[in-house]
C-alpha positions as CSV (number, residue, x, y, z in Angstrom):
1,X,-0.9,16.0,-21.6
2,X,-2.3,19.5,-20.9
3,X,-3.6,18.3,-17.5
4,X,-0.1,17.0,-16.6
5,X,1.4,20.3,-17.6
6,X,-1.1,22.2,-15.5
7,X,-0.3,20.0,-12.5
8,X,3.4,20.6,-13.0
9,X,3.0,24.3,-13.2
10,X,0.8,24.3,-10.1
11,X,3.4,22.4,-8.1
12,X,6.2,24.8,-9.2
13,X,4.0,27.8,-8.2
14,X,3.2,26.1,-4.9
15,X,6.9,25.7,-4.1
16,X,7.7,29.2,-5.3
17,X,5.0,30.8,-3.2
18,X,6.1,28.9,-0.1
19,X,9.5,30.4,-0.4
20,X,8.3,33.9,-1.2
21,X,5.8,34.1,1.7
22,X,7.7,32.1,4.2
23,X,7.2,34.7,6.9
24,X,3.4,34.5,6.8
25,X,2.2,31.5,8.9
26,X,-1.3,31.6,7.4
27,X,0.0,31.4,3.9
28,X,2.4,28.6,4.9
29,X,-0.5,26.6,6.4
30,X,-2.6,27.2,3.3
31,X,0.2,26.1,0.9
32,X,1.0,23.0,3.0
33,X,-2.6,22.1,3.1
34,X,-2.9,22.3,-0.7
35,X,0.1,20.1,-1.0
36,X,-1.1,17.5,1.4
37,X,-4.6,17.3,-0.2
38,X,-3.2,17.3,-3.7
39,X,-0.9,14.3,-2.9
40,X,-3.8,12.6,-1.1
41,X,-5.9,12.9,-4.2
42,X,-3.1,11.2,-6.1
43,X,-3.1,8.4,-3.6
44,X,-6.9,8.1,-3.9
45,X,-6.5,7.9,-7.7
46,X,-4.4,4.8,-7.1
47,X,-7.7,3.0,-6.4
48,X,-8.2,3.1,-10.2
49,X,-4.8,1.6,-10.7
50,X,-5.5,-1.3,-8.3
51,X,-8.9,-1.9,-9.9
52,X,-7.4,-2.1,-13.4
53,X,-4.4,-4.2,-12.4
54,X,-6.5,-6.7,-10.5
55,X,-9.2,-6.9,-13.1
56,X,-6.7,-7.3,-16.0
57,X,-4.9,-10.1,-14.2
58,X,-8.0,-12.1,-13.4
59,X,-10.6,-13.8,-15.7
60,X,-13.4,-12.0,-17.5
61,X,-16.1,-13.9,-15.7
62,X,-15.0,-12.2,-12.4
63,X,-14.4,-8.7,-13.8
64,X,-17.5,-7.1,-12.2
65,X,-16.7,-8.7,-8.9
66,X,-13.1,-7.3,-8.9
67,X,-14.3,-3.9,-9.9
68,X,-17.0,-3.8,-7.3
69,X,-14.7,-4.8,-4.5
70,X,-12.2,-2.1,-5.5
71,X,-14.9,0.5,-5.8
72,X,-16.6,-0.2,-2.4
73,X,-13.4,-0.8,-0.4
74,X,-12.6,2.9,-0.1
75,X,-16.1,3.7,1.1
76,X,-15.8,1.0,3.8
77,X,-12.3,2.3,4.7
78,X,-13.6,5.8,5.0
79,X,-16.3,4.9,7.5
80,X,-14.2,2.5,9.6
81,X,-11.2,4.8,9.8
82,X,-13.4,7.8,10.7
83,X,-15.3,5.9,13.3
84,X,-12.4,4.3,15.2
85,X,-9.3,3.6,13.1
86,X,-7.9,7.1,13.1
87,X,-8.1,7.4,16.9
88,X,-6.5,4.0,17.5
89,X,-3.7,5.0,15.2
90,X,-2.9,8.6,16.1
91,X,-4.8,9.2,19.4
92,X,-2.6,9.6,22.4
93,X,-2.6,6.6,24.6
94,X,0.1,4.1,25.4
95,X,2.9,2.5,23.3
96,X,0.6,-0.1,21.8
97,X,-2.6,1.7,20.9
98,X,-4.3,5.2,20.9
99,X,-7.0,5.7,23.5
100,X,-8.0,9.4,22.9
101,X,-10.1,10.8,20.1
102,X,-11.3,7.4,19.0
103,X,-14.4,8.7,17.3
104,X,-12.8,11.8,15.7
105,X,-14.9,13.8,18.1
106,X,-12.1,15.6,20.0
107,X,-9.1,17.6,19.0
108,X,-8.6,21.1,17.5
109,X,-9.9,21.4,13.9
110,X,-6.9,23.5,12.9
111,X,-3.2,23.4,12.9
112,X,-0.8,24.2,15.7
113,X,0.4,27.1,13.6
114,X,-2.9,28.9,14.3
115,X,-2.5,28.5,18.1
116,X,-4.6,25.3,18.7
117,X,-3.0,22.4,20.5
118,X,-3.2,18.7,19.8
119,X,-1.5,17.8,23.1
120,X,-3.4,15.1,24.8
121,X,-5.4,14.1,21.7
122,X,-3.4,13.6,18.5
123,X,0.0,14.9,19.5
124,X,1.9,12.2,17.4
125,X,0.9,13.9,14.2
126,X,1.2,17.5,15.5
127,X,4.6,17.8,13.7
128,X,2.8,18.8,10.5
129,X,1.0,22.2,10.6
130,X,-1.9,21.5,8.4
131,X,-5.6,21.3,9.6
132,X,-6.7,18.2,11.3
133,X,-9.1,17.3,8.5
134,X,-6.2,17.4,6.0
135,X,-4.2,15.1,8.2
136,X,-7.1,12.7,8.5
137,X,-7.8,12.6,4.8
138,X,-4.2,12.0,3.9
139,X,-3.9,9.1,6.3
140,X,-7.3,7.8,5.2
141,X,-6.1,7.2,1.6
142,X,-3.2,5.2,3.0
143,X,-5.6,3.1,5.1
144,X,-7.7,2.4,2.1
145,X,-4.7,1.3,0.1
146,X,-3.9,-1.3,2.7
147,X,-7.4,-2.8,2.4
148,X,-7.2,-2.8,-1.4
149,X,-4.1,-5.0,-1.3
150,X,-6.1,-7.9,0.1
151,X,-8.6,-7.7,-2.7
152,X,-6.4,-9.0,-5.4
153,X,-4.9,-11.8,-3.3
154,X,-8.2,-13.4,-2.5
155,X,-9.8,-12.8,-5.9
156,X,-12.0,-15.1,-7.9
157,X,-13.3,-17.2,-4.9
158,X,-14.2,-15.0,-2.0
159,X,-17.8,-14.0,-1.0
160,X,-18.4,-10.3,-1.5
161,X,-20.0,-9.7,1.9
162,X,-17.1,-11.5,3.7
163,X,-14.6,-9.3,1.9
164,X,-16.5,-6.1,3.0
165,X,-16.6,-7.2,6.6
166,X,-12.9,-8.1,6.6
167,X,-12.1,-4.7,4.9
168,X,-13.9,-2.9,7.7
169,X,-12.0,-4.8,10.4
170,X,-8.6,-4.3,8.9
171,X,-9.0,-0.6,8.6
172,X,-10.8,-0.2,11.9
173,X,-8.4,-2.2,14.1
174,X,-5.6,-4.2,12.5
175,X,-4.0,-1.5,10.4
176,X,-4.4,1.3,13.0
177,X,-2.8,-0.7,15.8
178,X,0.4,-1.5,14.0
179,X,0.3,2.0,12.5
180,X,0.3,3.4,16.0
181,X,3.4,1.4,16.8
182,X,5.3,3.1,14.0
183,X,3.7,6.5,13.2
184,X,1.5,7.1,16.2
185,X,4.3,7.5,18.9
186,X,4.2,3.8,19.7
187,X,6.9,1.4,20.9
188,X,8.5,0.7,17.5
189,X,8.9,4.4,16.9
190,X,10.6,4.7,20.3
191,X,12.8,1.7,19.4
192,X,14.2,3.8,16.5
193,X,12.3,2.1,13.6
194,X,11.8,4.2,10.4
195,X,9.3,3.8,7.7
196,X,8.8,7.0,5.7
197,X,5.7,6.2,3.7
198,X,4.7,2.7,4.6
199,X,6.6,-0.3,3.3
200,X,5.6,-1.9,6.6
201,X,2.7,0.2,7.8
202,X,0.7,-0.1,4.6
203,X,2.1,-2.7,2.3
204,X,3.3,-5.6,4.4
205,X,0.3,-5.2,6.7
206,X,-1.9,-5.6,3.7
207,X,0.3,-8.5,2.6
208,X,0.2,-10.4,5.9
209,X,-3.6,-10.0,6.1
210,X,-3.8,-11.3,2.5
211,X,-1.6,-14.3,3.2
212,X,-3.9,-15.3,6.1
213,X,-6.9,-15.0,3.9
214,X,-5.4,-17.1,1.1
215,X,-4.5,-19.9,3.6
216,X,-8.0,-20.0,5.0
217,X,-9.6,-19.7,1.5
218,X,-7.4,-22.2,-0.3
219,X,-6.5,-22.1,-4.0
220,X,-8.9,-21.5,-6.8
221,X,-10.5,-24.6,-8.3
222,X,-8.2,-26.1,-11.0
223,X,-5.1,-24.0,-10.1
224,X,-3.0,-26.9,-9.0
225,X,-3.0,-30.4,-10.7
226,X,-3.1,-33.7,-8.8
227,X,0.6,-34.1,-9.2
228,X,1.2,-30.7,-7.6
229,X,2.1,-28.9,-10.7
230,X,0.7,-25.4,-11.5
231,X,-2.1,-25.0,-14.0
232,X,-1.6,-21.4,-15.1
233,X,-4.8,-19.3,-15.0
234,X,-4.3,-16.3,-17.3
235,X,-5.7,-12.8,-16.8
236,X,-8.1,-11.6,-19.4
237,X,-6.9,-8.1,-20.2
238,X,-3.2,-7.1,-20.1
239,X,-4.2,-3.7,-21.4
240,X,-6.1,-3.0,-18.2
241,X,-3.2,-4.3,-16.1
242,X,-0.6,-2.2,-17.9
243,X,-2.7,1.0,-17.7
244,X,-3.4,0.2,-14.1
245,X,0.3,-0.2,-13.3
246,X,1.0,3.2,-14.9
247,X,-1.7,4.8,-12.8
248,X,-0.1,3.3,-9.7
249,X,3.3,4.5,-10.7
250,X,1.9,8.0,-11.2
251,X,0.0,7.8,-7.9
252,X,3.2,6.9,-6.0
253,X,4.5,10.4,-6.5
254,X,1.7,11.4,-4.1
255,X,2.3,8.4,-1.8
256,X,6.0,9.0,-1.2
257,X,6.7,12.8,-1.7
258,X,3.4,13.6,-0.1
259,X,4.4,12.0,3.1
260,X,6.5,15.1,3.9
261,X,3.0,16.5,4.7
262,X,4.5,20.0,4.0
263,X,5.8,21.7,0.9
264,X,8.5,23.8,2.5
265,X,11.5,21.5,1.9
266,X,11.6,21.4,-1.9
267,X,14.9,19.6,-2.0
268,X,13.5,16.7,0.2
269,X,10.4,16.4,-2.0
270,X,12.5,16.3,-5.2
271,X,14.9,13.8,-3.7
272,X,12.0,11.5,-2.7
273,X,10.5,11.8,-6.2
274,X,13.8,10.8,-7.8
275,X,14.5,7.8,-5.5
276,X,10.9,6.6,-6.0
277,X,11.2,6.7,-9.7
278,X,14.7,5.3,-9.8
279,X,13.7,2.2,-7.8
280,X,10.7,1.6,-10.0
281,X,12.9,1.9,-13.2
282,X,15.6,-0.5,-12.0
283,X,13.1,-2.9,-10.7
284,X,11.4,-3.1,-14.1
285,X,14.7,-3.9,-15.7
286,X,15.7,-6.6,-13.2
287,X,12.2,-8.2,-13.2
288,X,12.3,-8.2,-17.0
289,X,15.8,-9.9,-17.0
290,X,14.8,-12.4,-14.3
291,X,11.6,-13.3,-16.2
292,X,13.5,-13.6,-19.5
293,X,16.0,-16.0,-17.9
294,X,13.6,-18.1,-16.0
295,X,10.6,-18.2,-18.3
296,X,12.5,-17.8,-21.6
297,X,10.3,-14.9,-22.5
298,X,9.8,-11.4,-20.9
299,X,6.4,-11.9,-19.2
300,X,4.4,-8.6,-19.1
301,X,2.7,-9.5,-15.8
302,X,6.2,-10.0,-14.2
303,X,7.4,-6.7,-15.6
304,X,4.3,-4.9,-14.3
305,X,4.7,-6.5,-10.8
306,X,8.4,-5.6,-11.0
307,X,7.5,-1.9,-11.2
308,X,5.2,-2.2,-8.3
309,X,7.7,-4.2,-6.3
310,X,10.3,-1.4,-6.8
311,X,7.8,1.2,-5.7
312,X,6.8,-0.8,-2.6
313,X,10.4,-1.5,-1.6
314,X,11.4,2.2,-1.9
315,X,8.4,3.4,0.1
316,X,10.1,3.0,3.5
317,X,13.6,4.3,2.6
318,X,12.8,6.9,-0.1
319,X,13.7,9.8,2.2
320,X,16.6,8.1,3.9
321,X,18.8,6.7,1.0
322,X,20.8,8.1,-1.9
323,X,19.6,7.8,-5.5
324,X,22.3,5.2,-6.1
325,X,21.1,3.1,-3.2
326,X,17.5,3.5,-4.5
327,X,18.7,2.0,-7.8
328,X,20.2,-1.0,-5.9
329,X,17.0,-1.5,-3.9
330,X,15.0,-1.5,-7.1
331,X,17.3,-4.0,-8.8
332,X,16.9,-6.4,-5.8
333,X,13.1,-5.9,-5.6
334,X,12.6,-6.7,-9.3
335,X,14.4,-10.1,-8.8
336,X,12.6,-10.8,-5.5
337,X,9.1,-10.4,-7.0
338,X,9.8,-12.8,-9.8
339,X,11.3,-15.4,-7.5
340,X,8.5,-14.9,-5.0
341,X,5.8,-15.6,-7.5
342,X,7.3,-19.1,-8.2
343,X,7.9,-19.7,-4.5
344,X,4.3,-19.1,-3.5
345,X,3.1,-21.3,-6.3
346,X,5.5,-24.0,-5.2
347,X,3.8,-24.0,-1.8
348,X,0.4,-23.9,-3.4
349,X,-0.4,-20.4,-2.1
350,X,-2.7,-19.1,-4.9
351,X,-2.3,-15.4,-5.4
352,X,-4.0,-14.4,-8.6
353,X,-2.4,-11.0,-9.0
354,X,0.9,-11.5,-7.2
355,X,0.0,-9.2,-4.3
356,X,2.0,-11.2,-1.8
357,X,5.1,-11.1,-4.0
358,X,4.7,-7.3,-4.5
359,X,3.4,-6.0,-1.2
360,X,4.4,-8.6,1.4
361,X,7.8,-9.7,0.2
362,X,9.0,-6.3,-0.9
363,X,7.3,-4.5,2.0
364,X,9.5,-6.6,4.2
365,X,12.6,-6.0,2.0
366,X,12.0,-2.2,1.8
367,X,11.8,-2.0,5.6
368,X,15.0,-3.9,6.0
369,X,16.6,-1.8,3.3
370,X,16.4,1.2,5.6
371,X,18.6,-0.6,8.0
372,X,21.1,-1.4,5.2
373,X,21.2,1.7,3.1
374,X,20.1,4.7,5.2
375,X,22.3,7.7,5.3
376,X,21.8,10.0,8.3
377,X,20.3,13.4,7.6
378,X,20.1,12.9,3.8
379,X,16.8,14.8,3.8
380,X,17.0,16.0,7.3
381,X,15.9,12.9,9.2
382,X,18.2,11.7,11.9
383,X,17.9,8.0,11.1
384,X,21.5,7.1,11.8
385,X,23.5,5.2,9.1
386,X,22.5,1.8,7.9
387,X,24.8,-1.2,8.1
388,X,26.2,-0.9,4.6
389,X,26.8,2.9,5.3
390,X,29.0,2.2,8.3
391,X,26.3,2.6,11.0
392,X,26.5,-0.9,12.5
393,X,23.5,-3.1,13.4
394,X,21.5,-0.6,15.5
395,X,19.1,0.6,12.8
396,X,19.0,-2.8,11.1
397,X,17.9,-4.4,14.4
398,X,15.1,-2.0,14.8
399,X,13.9,-2.6,11.3
400,X,14.0,-6.4,11.6
401,X,12.2,-6.1,15.0
402,X,9.4,-4.2,13.3
403,X,9.1,-6.7,10.5
404,X,8.8,-9.6,13.0
405,X,6.4,-7.8,15.4
406,X,4.1,-6.4,12.8
407,X,4.1,-9.7,10.9
408,X,3.3,-11.8,13.9
409,X,0.5,-9.5,15.1
410,X,-1.2,-8.9,11.7
411,X,-1.0,-12.4,10.5
412,X,-2.3,-13.9,13.8
413,X,-5.2,-11.5,14.1
414,X,-6.1,-11.7,10.5
415,X,-6.0,-15.5,10.6
416,X,-8.4,-15.4,13.5
417,X,-10.8,-13.0,11.8
418,X,-10.8,-15.0,8.5
419,X,-11.4,-18.2,10.5
420,X,-14.3,-16.8,12.4
421,X,-15.8,-15.4,9.2
422,X,-15.4,-18.8,7.6
423,X,-17.2,-20.6,10.5
424,X,-20.0,-18.1,10.9
425,X,-21.0,-16.8,7.5
426,X,-18.6,-18.6,5.1
427,X,-16.0,-16.8,3.0
428,X,-15.8,-18.9,-0.2
429,X,-18.3,-19.2,-3.0
430,X,-19.5,-22.6,-4.1
431,X,-17.5,-24.5,-6.7
432,X,-20.3,-24.1,-9.1
433,X,-20.4,-20.4,-8.7
434,X,-16.6,-20.2,-9.0
435,X,-16.6,-22.1,-12.2
436,X,-19.5,-20.1,-13.7
437,X,-18.0,-16.8,-12.4
438,X,-18.6,-14.5,-9.5
439,X,-20.1,-11.8,-11.7
440,X,-23.4,-13.6,-12.1
441,X,-23.4,-15.5,-8.8
442,X,-22.5,-12.5,-6.6
443,X,-23.8,-9.5,-8.6
444,X,-26.2,-10.8,-11.3
445,X,-24.4,-8.9,-14.1
446,X,-21.7,-9.6,-16.6
447,X,-18.9,-7.2,-17.5
448,X,-18.9,-8.2,-21.2
449,X,-22.4,-9.6,-21.9
450,X,-22.3,-9.5,-25.7
451,X,-18.8,-11.0,-25.9
452,X,-19.5,-13.7,-23.3
453,X,-22.8,-14.6,-25.0
454,X,-21.0,-15.0,-28.3
455,X,-18.6,-17.4,-26.8
456,X,-21.4,-19.6,-25.4
457,X,-23.2,-19.9,-28.8
């Protein structure tokens, strides 16, 4: 509690100092840099949330494997984004991909406020006046999040090395290319598509890649009976999953408000924080209600995923919609995630943690929600009005075009990558290893040795 109080006080002081020293450009750059890095640290902290949610919603015999994947994925992302991903995404080039600064070896190591220029290197992100390293780190934690989404969807049957290789590829190439289209000055940005913090750029990209992986992998052994009915495979620790979801909810206040990448507009930051929280809250309530009606009991896993669905759905429109619209977006997201879980099971698409229902389905919905609910200039962004706000179909068309284009590209390339991995090195563990658990087969260690030994006696 004291730590949260200190963080709150620090944020208040940061905003106050920014207003008091507005005339001093060096102080402004310093304060903005503190804000960008602080929120990036919150997004990095979300790795803990993903690890706990995924571990809790899967079986004890695979806990070490899930934890290891979630631990190593950010290291892999850090290297691949530094080596090539950053340049492909934000390097100047053409409408489809960046071609300059590919290996992070060029460009001024300071902000435009100090007199250095990014023109010809990373001009697409020159709008924020923080040092280049701060921009890189903030975008890195988003790239790492995208890769982490895949982990839960392919859990409990994927080879560890195959996952590492795919994680490197998605952050090095797949994520940056589509990110360039939207955030790097690419063709979707020119078309008028808006995605404030990544419903499409981060979440649906991870979701499409995960869907391709699931289709190539196939379902877990025993998940579906011979008659096609579902054999539920329960997670082993709902305490982990609940705590992880709360960590993610907390981290989202870095994910969305931090995407301002400057601390100067306090009203915009506050508005984004409120829309983010409101969508999560209403999604929890609608997911609880939907679960209660369909399953006759309020399923905690559905409630958890309801919260995450609301957060994913509001990620694109958080800066462009009113608080009332955010509440509606959350209500819809909470119902969508519950229905999507049953839909994927109906088609025998085995997603152990509901990653597709959360990130893919609601990443798509959140992107489209901009075209429906956006209000021009609500936090200063000239988005134009959405369809339901009297703006016609222009914005909605751009949002749908982005969903289709990004989905087609990411799913196709991911499918190819997964297929090549399957044919060359294999991507799935043996049935024997899957039944005994990936912890021993892949890592030679158990997460709960005393407990599991007791059960086998």
